[in-house]
N, C-alpha and C positions, 0 to 999 in steps of 0.2 A: 475615424474622428483624422478631425484634425487638429495640428498645435499652431493658435497662431497668438503670441501674447499681447498685440496689440488689441486683439477681441479679449479675450480671455485665459488666463493660465489655474490650474490647479496645483498645491503640491501637498502632498501629506507630509505630517509632520510626526505623529506617531499612531501605532495600532496598536489594540487589543486583539485579540481573536478576529474579527472581521471588521468591529469598528475599527474607525479612524477617524481622528483629526486631524484637520490640513486645514488651507486657506485656498478661497476662490480670490482672483483679482480679478477688477474690473476694471476701468478707467475712471468710475466714480469710488475705488475706494473697496479695499480688501473685505470679505467677508468670513470670518474664523467660523471654522464647522465641527460638530456637527451645529444648524443653526436652522432656529423655527423661523419661518415665514410673518410678519402680519399682511392682514388684507388691507388695501389702499382700495377696495373694488370701485368705487367712483371717485377716486382723486384723492381722498381721504382715508385714514383710519379712523373710524367712526369714533367720534367724540372727541377726538386728539388734535391739537399740531403738533405740526412735523416737528416741530422744538422740543415736544412731550416725549417725540418716536427714538427722538435720536438719544433723547437723556434717561431713557431708557436702556439702552446699549444696543439698540438695533441697528444691523447695517444693511438692511435691504427689504423692500418691500414689495408687493406685489398687486401693480395694475391691473385691472379686469379689462383684458382689450373688446367683449362684445358691449357690456356697461359703456366706455366710453366711444365706441363708434357710434351706438345709436345715440346718446349725448352727455357731451357738448357736442360733439363728432371730432375728428383729427382734426381738421384743419381749424379750428376752434383752439384748442391746443396746441397746435405746432407754431401758431402765430405767437403764441407768448416763448417759443422758444423750444420746448417740448412739454413730457409733464414734469421733469424736474422743473421747469422754468414756472409752468403754470400751477404747482400746488408747492414750490419753491422750496424743494429736497433736495439735497447735494449731495447724498449718497447713492449708496446702486439701487437698480430697479430691474425689475423683469415684468414682463408681461406674460400673460398667459394667451392663447392663441385667439380665443372668441370659439374654440370648438364642444366643448361642454353643456357651453349655454344652449347656442345654437342648436345642437341636438337633444337638449333638453325642453325647448321649448313648449314641445305637444305633449311634456308630461305635465306642464301645467306651476314648477314650481321657481324657475325662471322668470315667467311670465307674471307670473303674481310678483317677487321680489322688484321687477320690473316696476308696473303698476303702482304696486304700494298699497297699503289700508286695503286691502281689495274692489278696487277702483279696475274695473276693467275695461269699463270705455267702450263696451262692444268687438275690441277687436280679434279678431283669432288667432291661434300660433302653432296653426299648420306651416310643416318645412317640406319645400322639395329638394331633396338631395338627391342631384345631377354626379358624375364623373366632373362634371366644372365646378359645383361648388353648390352649395347651401340657398335657398334663395326662402324669405319668408317676411311676412309684417311684422314693424315693431309692436310690440302690446304696449308700448308708450305711446302712441300717437295711431297706428296702423299704417305707415307708411311703408313700400314698398323697399327692403332693403336684403342686400345680396353679398355674402362673404364665400368666398375661393380665396383657394391657396396665397395668389396674387396679391389678390385685397389685403388678408391678414397679414402678410410681409406689412404692406406699402402702409397701413393704419401703424405697425406696432413701431416700422422705421418714425413715423411721425411721431409716435408716442415718444421716441427717443429713448427707447431703454436699451438698459443695457446686456439683458439676456432676456431673449424673443423664442418666442417657442414655436413649433412648426403645426402648420394650423391640420387637426387629426377629425375624423369623426369618433366621437366616445360612445362604444354601443349601451345600454343597457344590459342590465345581470338578466334578464326575462327574452330575450333574443334567442335563436337555437347557434349550433354552430355552425350549420351553414351561411347564413347571415352574417356572424361574426367573422368569419372566416372572409368571406368577401369583402367585409367592412376592412380588414386588417389589412387586404389588399390595398385598399385603395385609397388608405391611410399611406403606403408606403410610397403609392404614385405622387400623391398629394405631397408627401415630402423633398420627394424630386424636381417637384413646381416649386418648393418655399426654395430649396438650397438656390437653382438655378436664378430664382429672380433675389437673392440673397447676394450670389456672388455678382450680381452686374450690378446691383442698386442699391443695395442696403447698406448703411452705416459702416462708417472704417469699422468703429472703436465695438459695435454691436454683433455679441456672440448668440448662434444660435443652438438650441437644444431642438433634438427629436425626441419624438413620445414613443415607447416602449406600446405597442397594444395586443392584442389577440384574446380578452376575457376573463376567462376562467379554463382556457383551456391549453396545458403543458406544453404544445407540440406548436401552439399558434404562438403562444409568448415567446417559444425559443425561435421559430422565423422570424417575429417582429424583431427578438430583440437583437437578432446577426444583420438583420436589413439596417438598423438603425444604426449600429456599434459600424458598417462598415460606410455608412453615408455621411459627406464633409460635413459634421457639425463638431460642437464642440463642447458638448454634454448631451445626459442622457436621464430624461424623464419617464419614468412608470405613469401609465393612464390608464383608463378608461375601467370599466367593473372589476371590483375584483373580488365579488362573491357576496352570498344573501347575508354573509353574517362574519363577524371577530375571525370564527375559525377557519371560515375558505377565506378569507380575504390573508389571513397568516399565513396560509399553504398557497397561495398565487406568489405573495411575495418570495417567499422562502425557496419557490425554485426559479423566479424571477431574477434575483438582486443578483445572487453568481454567474451567472448569463453575461453580466456586464460586462463592459472592459475595466481592470482593476484602474486605472489611469487617469478615465472618466469620471466628472464632478458627476453627482445622481440627484437625483431630485426627484419625491414621492408628493405627486399632486392631489391634492386636497385630503389630507393622510396628517392629524394633529392633535388624538387625542393623545393624551398622558401614555398611556399603555402602547398603545400602536408606535407612538416616537419612539419611544424606548425599545420597541422590536422592530423597529425599521433602522437605529443607529446599531443594534446589536447585528444585522445584515450587510453592511456597511456602505450604508445610506449615508448622504450629507445634508441636504438640505429639503425642507417640510414647510409646504403650507395647507393653511385650511381654516375655516370661518370660527370654529367652536369659539375661542376666546372671546370674540366680540360677538358673537350671535348671544349665545350665554347673559352676556353681560345685560341687552336687552333687555331680558325675561328674569335680571333678578335674580342671575346665577354665577357664583363664586368660584373659580378650581381651588381645590381646596385637597389635603392629603388623605382624603376617604375612597377606596376601592370599592368598599362596598356600597355607593351610592357613584359610582364612575368618577370619581375624582372633583363632585359636585357640593357646591353649600346652595340650597338655595333659600334666597333672604325671604323671599314672600311668600312661604309661609309659617306659622305662628312658632312659640318658642323661643325670640330672639327679644321680646320685651324685657328691655331694663339688661339686657348682655352686654358689660362692661369689655371684653373681650374682646381683641381683633377678629379680622375674618381667619388667619392662619399667624399662631402664633411665631413669632422671628421672620416673619415676610419684610424685607425693609420696603415694600410699595408707599405710595402717599394716605391711601386709602388704609391701610392697616399701622402705619404708624402715628396719624393722625385721629383718626376715627375708628368709631365699634363696630359692632354688628347693630348694634340697639338703632343706631341712627342709621345707618346704610339701608337696613331692613326697611324703615319708617320708609326713607325716601325713597325706594325701592317699590312700596308699595301705593306710594302717595304720586307714581308717576313722574317724579321729577328728574330733569335731564342731569342733575349733578350726580343722583348714582347712574345711570351709566357712563358717566365719565371716571367714576373711583372705581367700579368694576372692572371696566375696561382699562384702567391702567394697574388693578390689581392682576388679572389674568395675564396679560402680559408680561408682565416683574415675575408671575410663577412660571410660563412659559420660558422667558430668559434665563430663569433660572436652573431649570431642570436641562435646559440644553446648554450650559455653562459649565454644571457641575459637573454634565456626561461627558465635556470635554476633556477638565479637567482628570476626573475619572478615567480614561482613555490613557490621558496620558500618564496616570501614575498605575500605568495594569490595574485596575480594582477597578472595570468597568460593570461587568458581572455581579459584586457586590454592591455597587451603588444600584444599578436596574432591579435587584430584588429588594433592598431596602423600600427603594420607592413604590416601587408593589404590591410591599407589604403594608404599606401605609406609612411612612416616614415623607416631613416634605423635604424636597432635592438640598435644600440646606445642612436640615440635621441629617441627610443619609449621607452628605459627603462629609459632615464634620466626626458622622460614624467611622466611617473608614480612616481618615485621617489620624483619629485618637485611638 
């Protein structure tokens, strides 16, 4: 680990068990932790203007290196200054390495997302992984593309991220231990190339996070945590496959999180369900990103204090006609304070874009409330009580009020 306040600093303000409340300071402002990060995958938080994202209280968003590399390309974004200038976002920005998307191409999910609406255009999605990097064809237009540690760092430099992530190989859960071990070792060698490029060419104010890999194997996770912790990075992320189900994921995180340096800012990649986020905070993790809040909105699903339905309220199902109650009682979002379930359900079933916007506003408000009250509970020494109340079905603000009362 390195300590360079020109790039990034992290301070811990309060602790409650392993959970901690802190502040990550970047050139574009502070991020109070624990924090959820909305995804601006293609340079936009789905359906929202950056002013709305900031008004929701978010201090950090995540841009997707792979998608922005494919289209519109780093040169076009750099011509606008960087991604801050391109999307007119003046707060902190983190970019992923592109590794997850590149190594997911062969499995179809990312390819379908890039192409959109099932239009495959006949383009393949095979990935040729070598020590040098990954070569593949763009699912968008069939161009041959290549990403290496150096290319990933160069793209993230052009994007102007406050926090860049090292290029890694993200192995799926079904590969065997031997492949996972070789992949993890390659990720470590790629990290060395990322840090070398970043030291020589990286923007002076840009921090670099290394990514702990190792699949579901405790010894590999330990080796990876030790390697990343000893590298000249500004923070640490936990990535890769975390298991086939929640139980295995919780086990992997439980033995991985304590291996990381206490002074490091810690980011859990791609995890942001309500219960998983609270579990990560309890383990001492600080920052979380996930597509769930915006992805659910596309399908008419709002976050709600309902553990039995995985904190989901499906507005496209029947039963909402004539329902004048808000999506969630007491929620301060525009959808809940100005509209009712009947109206938003109608809009969603009619596939009106307004429905997506309203539910995105609600879901991101819900995640903000969840982490804001978690931070306050840590400061008050009542995090476990707060967590238990939320997991039992209380809304974040109600759980916080119960602790305060």
